[in-house]
N, CA, C and O atoms as CSV, one atom per row, in Angstrom:
chain,resi,resn,atom,element,x,y,z
A,1,MET,N,N,24.082,-25.275,-41.647
A,1,MET,CA,C,23.630,-25.375,-40.293
A,1,MET,C,C,22.504,-24.347,-40.087
A,1,MET,O,O,22.696,-23.159,-40.344
A,2,PRO,N,N,21.333,-24.806,-39.625
A,2,PRO,CA,C,20.213,-23.869,-39.439
A,2,PRO,C,C,20.484,-22.931,-38.262
A,2,PRO,O,O,21.086,-23.305,-37.256
A,3,SER,N,N,20.024,-21.729,-38.432
A,3,SER,CA,C,20.230,-20.758,-37.356
A,3,SER,C,C,19.183,-20.966,-36.258
A,3,SER,O,O,18.072,-21.438,-36.499
A,4,ARG,N,N,19.579,-20.603,-35.080
A,4,ARG,CA,C,18.655,-20.734,-33.951
A,4,ARG,C,C,17.579,-19.667,-34.052
A,4,ARG,O,O,17.868,-18.522,-34.401
A,5,PRO,N,N,16.342,-20.034,-33.748
A,5,PRO,CA,C,15.291,-19.021,-33.789
A,5,PRO,C,C,15.501,-18.000,-32.661
A,5,PRO,O,O,15.905,-18.348,-31.551
A,6,THR,N,N,15.223,-16.773,-32.969
A,6,THR,CA,C,15.348,-15.730,-31.953
A,6,THR,C,C,13.997,-15.537,-31.275
A,6,THR,O,O,12.956,-15.745,-31.899
A,7,PRO,N,N,14.004,-15.148,-30.025
A,7,PRO,CA,C,12.725,-14.930,-29.351
A,7,PRO,C,C,11.998,-13.747,-29.980
A,7,PRO,O,O,12.611,-12.823,-30.514
A,8,ALA,N,N,10.690,-13.807,-29.899
A,8,ALA,CA,C,9.884,-12.731,-30.469
A,8,ALA,C,C,10.151,-11.435,-29.712
A,8,ALA,O,O,10.228,-11.422,-28.483
A,9,THR,N,N,10.288,-10.372,-30.449
A,9,THR,CA,C,10.511,-9.075,-29.820
A,9,THR,C,C,9.175,-8.364,-29.695
A,9,THR,O,O,8.309,-8.528,-30.555
A,10,PRO,N,N,8.989,-7.581,-28.646
A,10,PRO,CA,C,7.734,-6.861,-28.511
A,10,PRO,C,C,7.593,-5.799,-29.602
A,10,PRO,O,O,8.585,-5.314,-30.146
A,11,ARG,N,N,6.346,-5.450,-29.911
A,11,ARG,CA,C,6.117,-4.452,-30.959
A,11,ARG,C,C,6.732,-3.116,-30.574
A,11,ARG,O,O,7.341,-2.445,-31.408
A,12,THR,N,N,6.579,-2.738,-29.346
A,12,THR,CA,C,7.146,-1.493,-28.855
A,12,THR,C,C,7.909,-1.813,-27.580
A,12,THR,O,O,7.343,-2.402,-26.659
A,13,PRO,N,N,9.164,-1.445,-27.507
A,13,PRO,CA,C,9.944,-1.809,-26.321
A,13,PRO,C,C,9.467,-1.080,-25.072
A,13,PRO,O,O,8.802,-0.046,-25.143
A,14,LEU,N,N,9.826,-1.645,-23.933
A,14,LEU,CA,C,9.474,-1.023,-22.655
A,14,LEU,C,C,10.215,0.282,-22.433
A,14,LEU,O,O,9.974,0.980,-21.448
A,15,ARG,N,N,11.117,0.613,-23.348
A,15,ARG,CA,C,11.824,1.886,-23.217
A,15,ARG,C,C,10.878,3.073,-23.332
A,15,ARG,O,O,11.221,4.177,-22.909
A,16,LEU,N,N,9.696,2.866,-23.896
A,16,LEU,CA,C,8.710,3.941,-24.002
A,16,LEU,C,C,7.919,4.140,-22.710
A,16,LEU,O,O,7.205,5.134,-22.576
A,17,LEU,N,N,8.031,3.226,-21.774
A,17,LEU,CA,C,7.271,3.333,-20.526
A,17,LEU,C,C,7.524,4.642,-19.789
A,17,LEU,O,O,6.564,5.223,-19.281
A,18,PRO,N,N,8.763,5.147,-19.697
A,18,PRO,CA,C,8.962,6.430,-19.000
A,18,PRO,C,C,8.169,7.587,-19.604
A,18,PRO,O,O,7.801,8.520,-18.890
A,19,ILE,N,N,7.904,7.537,-20.893
A,19,ILE,CA,C,7.103,8.593,-21.517
A,19,ILE,C,C,5.701,8.589,-20.930
A,19,ILE,O,O,5.152,9.644,-20.614
A,20,PHE,N,N,5.122,7.403,-20.783
A,20,PHE,CA,C,3.769,7.318,-20.240
A,20,PHE,C,C,3.746,7.626,-18.747
A,20,PHE,O,O,2.791,8.209,-18.235
A,21,VAL,N,N,4.802,7.230,-18.066
A,21,VAL,CA,C,4.882,7.546,-16.629
A,21,VAL,C,C,5.001,9.057,-16.439
A,21,VAL,O,O,4.350,9.630,-15.565
A,22,LEU,N,N,5.825,9.694,-17.250
A,22,LEU,CA,C,5.961,11.150,-17.152
A,22,LEU,C,C,4.699,11.873,-17.596
A,22,LEU,O,O,4.461,13.009,-17.187
A,23,ALA,N,N,3.890,11.231,-18.427
A,23,ALA,CA,C,2.630,11.842,-18.849
A,23,ALA,C,C,1.632,11.928,-17.690
A,23,ALA,O,O,0.663,12.683,-17.764
A,24,CYS,N,N,1.861,11.167,-16.631
A,24,CYS,CA,C,1.003,11.250,-15.442
A,24,CYS,C,C,1.307,12.496,-14.612
A,24,CYS,O,O,0.462,12.933,-13.831
A,25,VAL,N,N,2.480,13.065,-14.766
A,25,VAL,CA,C,2.902,14.188,-13.916
A,25,VAL,C,C,2.041,15.442,-14.108
A,25,VAL,O,O,1.701,16.078,-13.110
A,26,PRO,N,N,1.668,15.834,-15.341
A,26,PRO,CA,C,0.786,17.003,-15.454
A,26,PRO,C,C,-0.567,16.799,-14.763
A,26,PRO,O,O,-1.103,17.727,-14.156
A,27,THR,N,N,-1.109,15.602,-14.856
A,27,THR,CA,C,-2.363,15.323,-14.155
A,27,THR,C,C,-2.162,15.413,-12.652
A,27,THR,O,O,-3.038,15.890,-11.931
A,28,PHE,N,N,-1.014,14.958,-12.182
A,28,PHE,CA,C,-0.692,15.070,-10.758
A,28,PHE,C,C,-0.648,16.536,-10.337
A,28,PHE,O,O,-1.177,16.896,-9.286
A,29,ALA,N,N,-0.022,17.379,-11.149
A,29,ALA,CA,C,0.063,18.807,-10.819
A,29,ALA,C,C,-1.327,19.437,-10.767
A,29,ALA,O,O,-1.620,20.227,-9.869
A,30,VAL,N,N,-2.171,19.093,-11.716
A,30,VAL,CA,C,-3.542,19.615,-11.714
A,30,VAL,C,C,-4.301,19.086,-10.507
A,30,VAL,O,O,-5.072,19.817,-9.887
A,31,ASP,N,N,-4.087,17.830,-10.174
A,31,ASP,CA,C,-4.756,17.202,-9.028
A,31,ASP,C,C,-4.387,17.910,-7.727
A,31,ASP,O,O,-5.257,18.165,-6.895
A,32,VAL,N,N,-3.120,18.225,-7.547
A,32,VAL,CA,C,-2.682,18.938,-6.341
A,32,VAL,C,C,-3.237,20.360,-6.340
A,32,VAL,O,O,-3.666,20.863,-5.301
A,33,TRP,N,N,-3.228,21.000,-7.497
A,33,TRP,CA,C,-3.701,22.379,-7.605
A,33,TRP,C,C,-5.199,22.493,-7.294
A,33,TRP,O,O,-5.629,23.451,-6.652
A,34,LEU,N,N,-5.992,21.512,-7.751
A,34,LEU,CA,C,-7.436,21.557,-7.511
A,34,LEU,C,C,-7.796,21.247,-6.067
A,34,LEU,O,O,-8.857,21.655,-5.594
A,35,GLY,N,N,-6.941,20.540,-5.372
A,35,GLY,CA,C,-7.197,20.236,-3.974
A,35,GLY,C,C,-8.291,19.194,-3.801
A,35,GLY,O,O,-8.446,18.286,-4.617
A,36,ALA,N,N,-9.038,19.346,-2.725
A,36,ALA,CA,C,-10.036,18.342,-2.369
A,36,ALA,C,C,-11.364,18.546,-3.086
A,36,ALA,O,O,-12.220,17.662,-3.045
A,37,GLU,N,N,-11.558,19.695,-3.744
A,37,GLU,CA,C,-12.854,19.972,-4.353
A,37,GLU,C,C,-13.153,19.075,-5.548
A,37,GLU,O,O,-14.246,18.521,-5.660
A,38,ILE,N,N,-12.178,18.938,-6.435
A,38,ILE,CA,C,-12.358,18.159,-7.657
A,38,ILE,C,C,-11.175,17.207,-7.787
A,38,ILE,O,O,-10.026,17.585,-7.561
A,39,SER,N,N,-11.479,15.964,-8.155
A,39,SER,CA,C,-10.409,14.990,-8.354
A,39,SER,C,C,-10.380,14.549,-9.819
A,39,SER,O,O,-11.293,13.860,-10.275
A,40,PRO,N,N,-9.365,14.929,-10.539
A,40,PRO,CA,C,-9.280,14.530,-11.951
A,40,PRO,C,C,-8.619,13.166,-12.140
A,40,PRO,O,O,-7.855,12.978,-13.087
A,41,TRP,N,N,-8.901,12.223,-11.257
A,41,TRP,CA,C,-8.180,10.954,-11.290
A,41,TRP,C,C,-8.429,10.190,-12.585
A,41,TRP,O,O,-7.591,9.384,-12.990
A,42,ALA,N,N,-9.563,10.427,-13.242
A,42,ALA,CA,C,-9.839,9.709,-14.489
A,42,ALA,C,C,-8.861,10.118,-15.598
A,42,ALA,O,O,-8.676,9.375,-16.562
A,43,LEU,N,N,-8.233,11.297,-15.468
A,43,LEU,CA,C,-7.252,11.707,-16.470
A,43,LEU,C,C,-5.997,10.839,-16.433
A,43,LEU,O,O,-5.239,10.788,-17.402
A,44,TYR,N,N,-5.786,10.164,-15.316
A,44,TYR,CA,C,-4.657,9.240,-15.238
A,44,TYR,C,C,-4.857,8.043,-16.169
A,44,TYR,O,O,-3.903,7.330,-16.483
A,45,LEU,N,N,-6.097,7.825,-16.607
A,45,LEU,CA,C,-6.375,6.700,-17.498
A,45,LEU,C,C,-5.676,6.844,-18.850
A,45,LEU,O,O,-5.298,5.845,-19.462
A,46,VAL,N,N,-5.504,8.069,-19.312
A,46,VAL,CA,C,-4.934,8.281,-20.647
A,46,VAL,C,C,-3.524,7.684,-20.751
A,46,VAL,O,O,-3.292,6.870,-21.645
A,47,PRO,N,N,-2.577,8.048,-19.882
A,47,PRO,CA,C,-1.247,7.424,-20.021
A,47,PRO,C,C,-1.236,5.942,-19.653
A,47,PRO,O,O,-0.449,5.178,-20.212
A,48,VAL,N,N,-2.091,5.524,-18.726
A,48,VAL,CA,C,-2.119,4.107,-18.346
A,48,VAL,C,C,-2.611,3.255,-19.508
A,48,VAL,O,O,-2.012,2.225,-19.821
A,49,VAL,N,N,-3.693,3.675,-20.148
A,49,VAL,CA,C,-4.212,2.934,-21.297
A,49,VAL,C,C,-3.226,3.006,-22.464
A,49,VAL,O,O,-3.049,2.023,-23.183
A,50,GLY,N,N,-2.586,4.156,-22.657
A,50,GLY,CA,C,-1.582,4.266,-23.715
A,50,GLY,C,C,-0.418,3.317,-23.500
A,50,GLY,O,O,0.054,2.677,-24.440
A,51,ALA,N,N,0.041,3.228,-22.270
A,51,ALA,CA,C,1.144,2.304,-21.970
A,51,ALA,C,C,0.717,0.861,-22.184
A,51,ALA,O,O,1.470,0.064,-22.742
A,52,GLY,N,N,-0.494,0.523,-21.742
A,52,GLY,CA,C,-0.977,-0.839,-21.944
A,52,GLY,C,C,-1.149,-1.184,-23.407
A,52,GLY,O,O,-0.810,-2.287,-23.835
A,53,TRP,N,N,-1.680,-0.236,-24.182
A,53,TRP,CA,C,-1.945,-0.497,-25.595
A,53,TRP,C,C,-0.657,-0.611,-26.399
A,53,TRP,O,O,-0.511,-1.522,-27.213
A,54,LEU,N,N,0.271,0.301,-26.177
A,54,LEU,CA,C,1.476,0.343,-27.014
A,54,LEU,C,C,2.626,-0.524,-26.505
A,54,LEU,O,O,3.403,-1.051,-27.301
A,55,CYS,N,N,2.739,-0.676,-25.185
A,55,CYS,CA,C,3.903,-1.377,-24.631
A,55,CYS,C,C,3.579,-2.735,-24.026
A,55,CYS,O,O,4.495,-3.508,-23.745
A,56,GLY,N,N,2.318,-3.047,-23.820
A,56,GLY,CA,C,1.966,-4.354,-23.288
A,56,GLY,C,C,1.447,-4.317,-21.865
A,56,GLY,O,O,1.372,-3.269,-21.224
A,57,LYS,N,N,1.091,-5.502,-21.398
A,57,LYS,CA,C,0.438,-5.625,-20.100
A,57,LYS,C,C,1.326,-5.173,-18.951
A,57,LYS,O,O,0.869,-4.465,-18.054
A,58,ARG,N,N,2.573,-5.572,-18.970
A,58,ARG,CA,C,3.481,-5.212,-17.875
A,58,ARG,C,C,3.627,-3.692,-17.763
A,58,ARG,O,O,3.605,-3.144,-16.661
A,59,ALA,N,N,3.773,-3.028,-18.885
A,59,ALA,CA,C,3.911,-1.569,-18.871
A,59,ALA,C,C,2.627,-0.905,-18.402
A,59,ALA,O,O,2.670,0.074,-17.656
A,60,GLY,N,N,1.487,-1.428,-18.831
A,60,GLY,CA,C,0.216,-0.871,-18.392
A,60,GLY,C,C,0.028,-0.998,-16.892
A,60,GLY,O,O,-0.468,-0.079,-16.240
A,61,LEU,N,N,0.426,-2.139,-16.348
A,61,LEU,CA,C,0.294,-2.346,-14.902
A,61,LEU,C,C,1.279,-1.478,-14.126
A,61,LEU,O,O,0.935,-0.941,-13.072
A,62,LEU,N,N,2.492,-1.336,-14.634
A,62,LEU,CA,C,3.466,-0.465,-13.965
A,62,LEU,C,C,3.025,0.996,-13.999
A,62,LEU,O,O,3.169,1.711,-13.007
A,63,ALA,N,N,2.494,1.437,-15.125
A,63,ALA,CA,C,1.988,2.807,-15.215
A,63,ALA,C,C,0.805,3.008,-14.278
A,63,ALA,O,O,0.660,4.078,-13.685
A,64,ALA,N,N,-0.038,1.996,-14.139
A,64,ALA,CA,C,-1.181,2.090,-13.226
A,64,ALA,C,C,-0.718,2.192,-11.773
A,64,ALA,O,O,-1.281,2.960,-10.993
A,65,LEU,N,N,0.297,1.426,-11.414
A,65,LEU,CA,C,0.827,1.514,-10.051
A,65,LEU,C,C,1.436,2.888,-9.784
A,65,LEU,O,O,1.239,3.455,-8.709
A,66,PHE,N,N,2.164,3.419,-10.742
A,66,PHE,CA,C,2.750,4.743,-10.578
A,66,PHE,C,C,1.665,5.803,-10.469
A,66,PHE,O,O,1.768,6.716,-9.649
A,67,ALA,N,N,0.624,5.690,-11.291
A,67,ALA,CA,C,-0.477,6.647,-11.237
A,67,ALA,C,C,-1.207,6.568,-9.894
A,67,ALA,O,O,-1.641,7.592,-9.367
A,68,THR,N,N,-1.344,5.375,-9.345
A,68,THR,CA,C,-1.995,5.225,-8.039
A,68,THR,C,C,-1.171,5.889,-6.946
A,68,THR,O,O,-1.726,6.515,-6.043
A,69,VAL,N,N,0.135,5.757,-7.020
A,69,VAL,CA,C,1.005,6.435,-6.053
A,69,VAL,C,C,0.856,7.951,-6.191
A,69,VAL,O,O,0.811,8.663,-5.187
A,70,LEU,N,N,0.780,8.444,-7.416
A,70,LEU,CA,C,0.597,9.882,-7.622
A,70,LEU,C,C,-0.761,10.355,-7.108
A,70,LEU,O,O,-0.868,11.458,-6.573
A,71,ILE,N,N,-1.788,9.540,-7.264
A,71,ILE,CA,C,-3.108,9.899,-6.737
A,71,ILE,C,C,-3.045,10.022,-5.218
A,71,ILE,O,O,-3.608,10.950,-4.638
A,72,ALA,N,N,-2.354,9.078,-4.578
A,72,ALA,CA,C,-2.216,9.140,-3.119
A,72,ALA,C,C,-1.435,10.378,-2.692
A,72,ALA,O,O,-1.820,11.059,-1.742
A,73,LEU,N,N,-0.346,10.670,-3.386
A,73,LEU,CA,C,0.446,11.861,-3.055
A,73,LEU,C,C,-0.354,13.144,-3.263
A,73,LEU,O,O,-0.272,14.067,-2.453
A,74,ALA,N,N,-1.126,13.203,-4.345
A,74,ALA,CA,C,-1.931,14.393,-4.612
A,74,ALA,C,C,-2.982,14.588,-3.521
A,74,ALA,O,O,-3.251,15.714,-3.102
A,75,ALA,N,N,-3.566,13.494,-3.069
A,75,ALA,CA,C,-4.568,13.602,-2.006
A,75,ALA,C,C,-3.926,14.034,-0.691
A,75,ALA,O,O,-4.527,14.789,0.073
A,76,LEU,N,N,-2.726,13.567,-0.426
A,76,LEU,CA,C,-2.051,13.957,0.804
A,76,LEU,C,C,-1.559,15.406,0.757
A,76,LEU,O,O,-1.588,16.111,1.765
A,77,LEU,N,N,-1.108,15.843,-0.421
A,77,LEU,CA,C,-0.601,17.208,-0.556
A,77,LEU,C,C,-1.717,18.233,-0.732
A,77,LEU,O,O,-1.660,19.325,-0.167
A,78,GLY,N,N,-2.732,17.877,-1.517
A,78,GLY,CA,C,-3.795,18.823,-1.819
A,78,GLY,C,C,-5.018,18.694,-0.931
A,78,GLY,O,O,-5.944,19.500,-1.022
A,79,GLY,N,N,-5.026,17.698,-0.086
A,79,GLY,CA,C,-6.174,17.452,0.768
A,79,GLY,C,C,-7.131,16.460,0.125
A,79,GLY,O,O,-7.202,16.352,-1.100
A,80,HIS,N,N,-7.849,15.755,0.945
A,80,HIS,CA,C,-8.832,14.807,0.431
A,80,HIS,C,C,-10.159,15.041,1.156
A,80,HIS,O,O,-10.174,15.455,2.315
A,81,PRO,N,N,-11.269,14.774,0.468
A,81,PRO,CA,C,-12.582,15.089,1.040
A,81,PRO,C,C,-13.178,13.984,1.914
A,81,PRO,O,O,-14.359,14.050,2.256
A,82,PHE,N,N,-12.408,12.997,2.275
A,82,PHE,CA,C,-12.967,11.846,2.974
A,82,PHE,C,C,-13.043,12.091,4.475
A,82,PHE,O,O,-12.232,12.823,5.043
A,83,ASP,N,N,-14.029,11.468,5.102
A,83,ASP,CA,C,-14.255,11.657,6.534
A,83,ASP,C,C,-13.161,11.022,7.382
A,83,ASP,O,O,-12.797,11.542,8.437
A,84,SER,N,N,-12.651,9.915,6.921
A,84,SER,CA,C,-11.641,9.211,7.715
A,84,SER,C,C,-10.573,8.638,6.780
A,84,SER,O,O,-10.733,8.612,5.560
A,85,TRP,N,N,-9.491,8.186,7.387
A,85,TRP,CA,C,-8.424,7.568,6.617
A,85,TRP,C,C,-8.882,6.234,6.032
A,85,TRP,O,O,-8.370,5.798,5.000
A,86,TRP,N,N,-9.837,5.592,6.682
A,86,TRP,CA,C,-10.376,4.332,6.179
A,86,TRP,C,C,-11.075,4.563,4.842
A,86,TRP,O,O,-10.883,3.794,3.899
A,87,HIS,N,N,-11.882,5.615,4.756
A,87,HIS,CA,C,-12.555,5.934,3.497
A,87,HIS,C,C,-11.544,6.345,2.420
A,87,HIS,O,O,-11.705,6.021,1.244
A,88,PHE,N,N,-10.519,7.054,2.841
A,88,PHE,CA,C,-9.462,7.436,1.907
A,88,PHE,C,C,-8.779,6.192,1.349
A,88,PHE,O,O,-8.537,6.109,0.145
A,89,ALA,N,N,-8.469,5.230,2.204
A,89,ALA,CA,C,-7.808,3.990,1.758
A,89,ALA,C,C,-8.705,3.196,0.811
A,89,ALA,O,O,-8.228,2.648,-0.183
A,90,LEU,N,N,-9.999,3.132,1.114
A,90,LEU,CA,C,-10.920,2.418,0.228
A,90,LEU,C,C,-11.021,3.101,-1.135
A,90,LEU,O,O,-11.047,2.441,-2.174
A,91,SER,N,N,-11.076,4.418,-1.115
A,91,SER,CA,C,-11.145,5.160,-2.376
A,91,SER,C,C,-9.866,4.970,-3.194
A,91,SER,O,O,-9.918,4.796,-4.412
A,92,LEU,N,N,-8.736,5.007,-2.522
A,92,LEU,CA,C,-7.469,4.808,-3.218
A,92,LEU,C,C,-7.382,3.403,-3.808
A,92,LEU,O,O,-6.916,3.231,-4.934
A,93,ALA,N,N,-7.827,2.400,-3.056
A,93,ALA,CA,C,-7.828,1.031,-3.571
A,93,ALA,C,C,-8.762,0.902,-4.772
A,93,ALA,O,O,-8.447,0.208,-5.738
A,94,ASN,N,N,-9.908,1.571,-4.707
A,94,ASN,CA,C,-10.856,1.543,-5.817
A,94,ASN,C,C,-10.245,2.160,-7.071
A,94,ASN,O,O,-10.338,1.587,-8.156
A,95,ARG,N,N,-9.630,3.312,-6.925
A,95,ARG,CA,C,-9.023,3.985,-8.069
A,95,ARG,C,C,-7.836,3.189,-8.610
A,95,ARG,O,O,-7.651,3.087,-9.823
A,96,GLY,N,N,-7.039,2.631,-7.710
A,96,GLY,CA,C,-5.905,1.823,-8.148
A,96,GLY,C,C,-6.338,0.583,-8.915
A,96,GLY,O,O,-5.755,0.248,-9.945
A,97,CYS,N,N,-7.357,-0.093,-8.414
A,97,CYS,CA,C,-7.858,-1.280,-9.120
A,97,CYS,C,C,-8.436,-0.910,-10.477
A,97,CYS,O,O,-8.259,-1.641,-11.452
A,98,SER,N,N,-9.123,0.219,-10.543
A,98,SER,CA,C,-9.668,0.675,-11.824
A,98,SER,C,C,-8.552,0.926,-12.835
A,98,SER,O,O,-8.666,0.550,-14.001
A,99,LEU,N,N,-7.481,1.560,-12.382
A,99,LEU,CA,C,-6.352,1.821,-13.271
A,99,LEU,C,C,-5.653,0.533,-13.688
A,99,LEU,O,O,-5.255,0.391,-14.844
A,100,LEU,N,N,-5.499,-0.410,-12.753
A,100,LEU,CA,C,-4.869,-1.693,-13.085
A,100,LEU,C,C,-5.689,-2.447,-14.123
A,100,LEU,O,O,-5.135,-3.005,-15.070
A,101,VAL,N,N,-7.004,-2.465,-13.950
A,101,VAL,CA,C,-7.869,-3.151,-14.913
A,101,VAL,C,C,-7.789,-2.466,-16.275
A,101,VAL,O,O,-7.723,-3.136,-17.306
A,102,ALA,N,N,-7.794,-1.139,-16.281
A,102,ALA,CA,C,-7.731,-0.408,-17.550
A,102,ALA,C,C,-6.414,-0.669,-18.278
A,102,ALA,O,O,-6.411,-0.868,-19.493
A,103,GLY,N,N,-5.299,-0.671,-17.552
A,103,GLY,CA,C,-4.007,-0.938,-18.174
A,103,GLY,C,C,-3.911,-2.347,-18.731
A,103,GLY,O,O,-3.427,-2.545,-19.846
A,104,GLY,N,N,-4.367,-3.319,-17.967
A,104,GLY,CA,C,-4.343,-4.704,-18.435
A,104,GLY,C,C,-5.301,-4.944,-19.579
A,104,GLY,O,O,-4.976,-5.658,-20.528
A,105,LEU,N,N,-6.493,-4.347,-19.494
A,105,LEU,CA,C,-7.485,-4.520,-20.548
A,105,LEU,C,C,-7.042,-3.876,-21.859
A,105,LEU,O,O,-7.309,-4.409,-22.936
A,106,ALA,N,N,-6.372,-2.744,-21.772
A,106,ALA,CA,C,-5.853,-2.102,-22.981
A,106,ALA,C,C,-4.826,-2.999,-23.666
A,106,ALA,O,O,-4.796,-3.084,-24.893
A,107,ALA,N,N,-3.989,-3.663,-22.883
A,107,ALA,CA,C,-2.990,-4.564,-23.460
A,107,ALA,C,C,-3.658,-5.756,-24.139
A,107,ALA,O,O,-3.244,-6.171,-25.221
A,108,VAL,N,N,-4.686,-6.301,-23.504
A,108,VAL,CA,C,-5.391,-7.443,-24.090
A,108,VAL,C,C,-6.109,-7.018,-25.371
A,108,VAL,O,O,-6.070,-7.733,-26.371
A,109,CYS,N,N,-6.757,-5.866,-25.342
A,109,CYS,CA,C,-7.452,-5.375,-26.535
A,109,CYS,C,C,-6.475,-5.105,-27.675
A,109,CYS,O,O,-6.792,-5.349,-28.839
A,110,SER,N,N,-5.300,-4.606,-27.343
A,110,SER,CA,C,-4.281,-4.378,-28.362
A,110,SER,C,C,-3.852,-5.691,-29.003
A,110,SER,O,O,-3.701,-5.780,-30.222
A,111,ARG,N,N,-3.660,-6.696,-28.178
A,111,ARG,CA,C,-3.253,-8.006,-28.700
A,111,ARG,C,C,-4.354,-8.612,-29.569
A,111,ARG,O,O,-4.070,-9.179,-30.624
A,112,VAL,N,N,-5.604,-8.493,-29.131
A,112,VAL,CA,C,-6.730,-9.017,-29.915
A,112,VAL,C,C,-6.830,-8.284,-31.243
A,112,VAL,O,O,-7.064,-8.901,-32.282
A,113,SER,N,N,-6.654,-6.973,-31.211
A,113,SER,CA,C,-6.700,-6.191,-32.444
A,113,SER,C,C,-5.597,-6.620,-33.403
A,113,SER,O,O,-5.833,-6.731,-34.606
A,114,LEU,N,N,-4.412,-6.858,-32.891
A,114,LEU,CA,C,-3.300,-7.311,-33.725
A,114,LEU,C,C,-3.607,-8.676,-34.335
A,114,LEU,O,O,-3.403,-8.882,-35.532
A,115,LEU,N,N,-4.095,-9.607,-33.518
A,115,LEU,CA,C,-4.411,-10.939,-34.027
A,115,LEU,C,C,-5.538,-10.889,-35.051
A,115,LEU,O,O,-5.511,-11.617,-36.043
A,116,GLN,N,N,-6.530,-10.029,-34.813
A,116,GLN,CA,C,-7.629,-9.910,-35.765
A,116,GLN,C,C,-7.144,-9.368,-37.106
A,116,GLN,O,O,-7.611,-9.805,-38.158
A,117,SER,N,N,-6.209,-8.418,-37.075
A,117,SER,CA,C,-5.672,-7.886,-38.340
A,117,SER,C,C,-4.855,-8.946,-39.075
A,117,SER,O,O,-4.855,-8.981,-40.305
A,118,ILE,N,N,-4.165,-9.803,-38.340
A,118,ILE,CA,C,-3.419,-10.895,-38.975
A,118,ILE,C,C,-4.367,-11.868,-39.640
A,118,ILE,O,O,-4.131,-12.301,-40.768
A,119,VAL,N,N,-5.447,-12.218,-38.942
A,119,VAL,CA,C,-6.437,-13.145,-39.506
A,119,VAL,C,C,-7.101,-12.529,-40.730
A,119,VAL,O,O,-7.282,-13.205,-41.742
A,120,ASP,N,N,-7.463,-11.260,-40.648
A,120,ASP,CA,C,-8.092,-10.592,-41.791
A,120,ASP,C,C,-7.152,-10.560,-42.992
A,120,ASP,O,O,-7.578,-10.778,-44.126
A,121,SER,N,N,-5.878,-10.289,-42.742
A,121,SER,CA,C,-4.891,-10.260,-43.820
A,121,SER,C,C,-4.749,-11.639,-44.466
A,121,SER,O,O,-4.670,-11.759,-45.688
A,122,TYR,N,N,-4.717,-12.666,-43.636
A,122,TYR,CA,C,-4.610,-14.033,-44.161
A,122,TYR,C,C,-5.831,-14.398,-44.972
A,122,TYR,O,O,-5.709,-15.030,-46.022
A,123,GLU,N,N,-7.010,-14.014,-44.506
A,123,GLU,CA,C,-8.250,-14.343,-45.241
A,123,GLU,C,C,-8.309,-13.608,-46.580
A,123,GLU,O,O,-8.805,-14.157,-47.564
A,124,ARG,N,N,-7.810,-12.378,-46.625
A,124,ARG,CA,C,-7.789,-11.647,-47.887
A,124,ARG,C,C,-6.844,-12.285,-48.875
A,124,ARG,O,O,-7.140,-12.320,-50.069
A,125,GLU,N,N,-5.710,-12.793,-48.412
A,125,GLU,CA,C,-4.731,-13.406,-49.310
A,125,GLU,C,C,-5.199,-14.761,-49.818
A,125,GLU,O,O,-4.935,-15.111,-50.968
A,126,THR,N,N,-5.877,-15.517,-48.997
A,126,THR,CA,C,-6.289,-16.880,-49.394
A,126,THR,C,C,-7.682,-16.925,-49.997
A,126,THR,O,O,-8.013,-17.880,-50.700
A,127,GLY,N,N,-8.490,-15.936,-49.745
A,127,GLY,CA,C,-9.893,-16.016,-50.198
A,127,GLY,C,C,-10.171,-15.122,-51.267
A,127,GLY,O,O,-11.301,-15.074,-51.753
């Protein structure tokens, strides 16, 4: 009797997502410490892209959402340089969308890289 096929397992389980989420916390601390003068929001890209690359699209998007919440909290705790709350909301939406795109794009690039290595391996074996 043939065995039932098992569903494909992800390369890296989502259990690693908390590591990337916790990696956002030091950037949050620096963000609050610097206050309104300097915003190190681009440093949030490192754990978001790492989560997207290693754990997949869902993890990258979840890490991006968590990082966006931390950016908002840092701006509220450390002060923000915007003239009005409307400008603050637009800036937060801009940063959040940037992080979401980066997390999703990292996952897609990881998948493309994996598929390209499979194709290259197959071509080396057959050619």
